[in-house]
Each structure stands twice: as structure tokens, then as C-alpha cells.
N, C-alpha and C positions, 0 to 999 in steps of 0.2 A: 642534281641541283642541291645546292647547300642552302639551307634556310637558317639565317642568323637571327635568332630571337633573343632579345635582351629583356629580362624581367625587371621592371622598375620596382624599387622598394617603396615608392611613394604611397601607393594604396595601403600597404600594410602599416606604414608610419601614420597615415591619416587615421586609420582605424584605431591604432593604439592611442593616438592623441585624443580622439573622441571618447574612448573608454576612460582614459585618465581624467578628462574634464568632467565626465559624468560622475566618476567616483568622488570628485571634489565638490561639484556644484549641487548634485542631488542631496547628499547628506546635509550640506549647509542649508539648502532650501528647506529641508524637513525640519532642521533645528530652528530656522527662522519662523516657520509656520507654528511650531510648538510655542515659541516665545510670544507670538502675536495672538494666538487663539486658545492655547491650552494652559500655559503656566499662569498662576494667579499673579496679580499685581503685587510686587514685593516692596513697593514704596520707593522713597528717595534715599539718598545717602544719609539724610538726617532722620528719617522715620522708619527705615527698614529694620526688621527684627534681627538683633544680634545676640539674643539670649542663648543659653546652653541648649544644645540639641539632645542632651541626656545620654551622650555616648560614654561619658566618664563619671565614675562616682566621685563624691567629695574626696579631695586628696588625702585628708586625714584618715579616711576609711580604707585606703590602699597603701599599706606600708612599703611594699616592694617598689623597686625602681621601675620606671616606665618610659617608653619612647612611642610617640605617635606622629605620623604624618597624615594630614588631612588635605582634602581638596574639595572645593565647592564652586559652583557657577558664579561668575562675576555678575555684577549688577547691570541692569538695563541691557542695551543691545549687544554689549560685549559678551554677555552670557551666551549668545548664539554660537560664538566661536570658542570661548576660553573658560578655563577654571583658574581660580586662585588657590595656591597651596601654602601650607605653613607647617611649622614643627612645634611639637610639644614634648617636653622632657620633665622628669621628676626623679630626683635622687632618692635612694632608699631612706625612708623615715621622714622625708620632707613633708611639710604641712601644706604646701601649695605647689601647683603646676607652674612651669615656665613655658610661655608661648612666645614664638618668634615669627614675625611677619616681615616681609620686605615690601614696602609700600612707596607710593609716589608722593605722599604728604607726610609732614612731620619728620621725625627722625627716620632715615631710610630703613634701618633695622629697628622695628618697633617691638618692644618687650612688654608683654602682658597688656597690650592695648585692648584686648577682647577676651571673652571667656575662652578657656582652653579648647573646648569643643563647641564653641559658639557657631550659630548659623552665620554664614557670610552674607550679611545684608539680606536675610530672608531665605537663602539657599541652604539646604541640608548638606552637611559635610559627608564625604565618602572617606572611609578609612583606607589609606594607601599602605601604611606601615603600622604594625602593632607588635611591639617587643616588650616583654615584662621580665622582671626578676634579675638574676645574676647576669644574664646576657646584656640586658639593658644597662645595668650598672657598669659593665665593662666598656660599653660603647659610648655612653654619654660624654665622657671627657673628650673623645674625638669630635663629637658633634659640637661641643662648646668651643673647641679650638678653632674649628672652621668658622663658626659664627663670629668669634672674636677677631679673626684675621681675614674676614671676607673682603675681597678686593674692591667691589663696587659699593662702598659704604658711604660715599660722599654725597652731599646734596647735588642733584642734577645728574647723577649716574643712572637713575631709573629711566627705563624706556619701555613702554607697554609692548611695543613691537619693533623689531623681533626680539628685543631684550637689551640689557639685562633687566628682568622683572622678578616677581615673586617666585616664579617657577625656575628661573635661572638660579636663584638663591638656594632653593631646596635641592635642585639638581647638584649644586656644588657640594652640599652636605652629603648627599647620597654617594657622590663620587669618592668622597673621602672615607666613607664607611661601607666598603664593598660587602661586608658581612650581612648587611641588610637585604641584599639582593632585591632591591625595591625598584619598581617601574612606575614612573609618573604616567598618568593617562595621556592619550594622544591629543586631548584638548588642552593640555598644559602648554600653551604657546609660550615660548621662551625657554623651554627646557633644553632645546637644541642650540641655544646661543653658546658659542664656544667660550668656556671659562678658562681652560688651560691649553689652548691651541685648537687648530682646525681639524686635527686628526689625533686619534688615540683609542684607548680601550674604553669600553662602556663602564658604567657605574658598577655593574655586577662582576666585571673582569671576565666575562664569558664571550666577548666579541669585540668588534671594532665599530667606530663611527667616523664619518667625514662630515664636516659642517662648514659651509661657506657663509660665515657671519650670521648664521641663523636663518638665512633666506632659503638656502638649498642644502640638503644633506641626506645621507644614507646611514642607517644603522643596521648591522647584522650581528646578532648575538643570540645565545641560547635563552637567556633570561628575558632580555628586552624584545626578542623576536626580530622580524624584519620591518623596518620603518623607512618610508620615503617622505622627506619633508620638502614641501614646495610652498615657499612663501609663508611658512608657519602651519600650513595645512598638512596633516600627517595621514598617510595611507599605509596600512601595514597588515601583517599577519603575526599571530602568536601561535606557535606550534606546541610549546610546553603546556600552556593552559589554553586550549584551542579557542581562538577568537579572531575576528577581523577588527581592524582599527580604522575608523573613518573620521574625517574632519567634522566638527560640529556635533556629531553624535557621540563619539568616543568608542569604547569597546562594545562589540556584540559577540557574546560568548561567555566563557567562564570569567569570573572576577579575577583580577590580577593580585589583589591583596590577600594576605594570609591572616589566620587567627593568631593571637598572641603565641609566641614561640614556646612558652612553657605550658600551653594547654595540650591535653592528650591529642586532640584532633590536629592541632598545629604541628606537633612533633611528628605524627604519622604522615602528614602531608609533606613535610620537609624530607623525611626519609625516602619517600616514594618519588618525589619530583625534583627536589633541589640538588 
């Protein structure tokens, strides 16, 4: 007797679908609970704290060139899902910092609208990129060129989801300056909005990405790690600096950012891992 048994892939697919949904919904639920019950009231757009977070000294006290990229939770319910990111540069000897945000109000690319290291409407910034000294001086012209020629700079171009938004803007800068080897957090919704096509190399030039208009996408790279983008929610793994990436929560593991490149610890870290 011949027994013909056909194994259906449906149960396995069902299990994978359930696991995937849990990886999306549980972290977002946790982030929502934190927003409702733990995080203090940050106020409104008019009243929330936008003062310096004390991450930078007065520009006149720091003569060397400087590059920073910061990210902080957006205001109100959007902060459950997303961060806002921005760029700060200062040339050698400059008496002031230059901060650039891409926003939905006023001029799309806002120059010095807020303190360079200011809280984003009450939220403490996280340092994503920190480069000082000669390396910063060399890279700043590249950054300014991208800002000057940014494609989505007209009124009406901004779209909170899936992009182009503030994180798309910063990602475009990082793409043009691969020396930074910088990775925006998984909560930077809009970073996967395709700026120069739906397929290409990652910002670090250590891997590849595919993005369907920012709604769906996959990234595989040594610096960026593995990321799966589903409607803006990112699930992933970072092997280089061990961490898991979850929607709403962000990274769980080692921080992705580096100390300033000219610091002894930063130089040692780069030599070992980059």
C-alpha cells in the first residue's frame, strides 16, 4: 500500500504570521502603555520644553569642527511610534552651531529654529552621530551640499507617513556621507522612504536595501544589520553591536551611536568594530 501524505505549509505560515504580528503589536502596545501611564505630560506644541538638553557646550567654547545627529520622540500620540531626527554642524572656529530640521510647518528645511541640542517638545535627544575635529571639517561640506540640494524642499512635500519626513531628510544626508557609518533608530519612521530609488546600497555602503515606497522593505547590511519594514514598523537584528530592533520601543541592546571620533574610546571602538 502506498500512502500519499501531502504536508500543508499553511500551519507553519500561520505560526510565522502570528509571531510576526506579536513582534509588531506587543512592542507598540508596551510603548503606548508607557505613553499613557509612565511618561510625564510634555505639554502642547506651544508650551512643551524646547530648551537645551545640555549635550553641547557653548559653540565659542568648542573651537574644533563638529557634526551631530540627534533623534527624540515626537510629541503626543505620535511619540508611541516615532522619533524626529535633525542635524547639527559647526565649522572650525565658528561662534554658533547650525541646526537643520525638516518639518511640516514653515519653511520645509528649518535652519536654527530650535536650540542645537534642544529637547524636542519635552523629549530628551539621543545622540546618533558624533564626529569632531578634522574628520568633521572634511565631511561638513558634503552635508551642506545635500541640504542645499535636497529634493523634497517645496511646501507640501512633507508627509509624516510613510515619508518624506524629518527622518527621510536625515537619511538622505547619511546616504551622501557613508564615512559616518550612522544608523537611524528603528523608530525613525520615514527613514526607509526611497530617496534615490527603491533598491540600492545602504548609507554605510556595507549592504543593500529594497523599499516599496516606504510601506514595505528589507535591509541587510553589516552596519545597519537586518531590518524588515512593514508599514513603517521595523523589526530587526544588529549583529555588529548586538541588539534587537522593535517597533515603538527601538533598540534593545548595545547603543548604535559612537562617541566622538577623535576621542580615545571612539577611536578604539572604530578600530575594533567598524
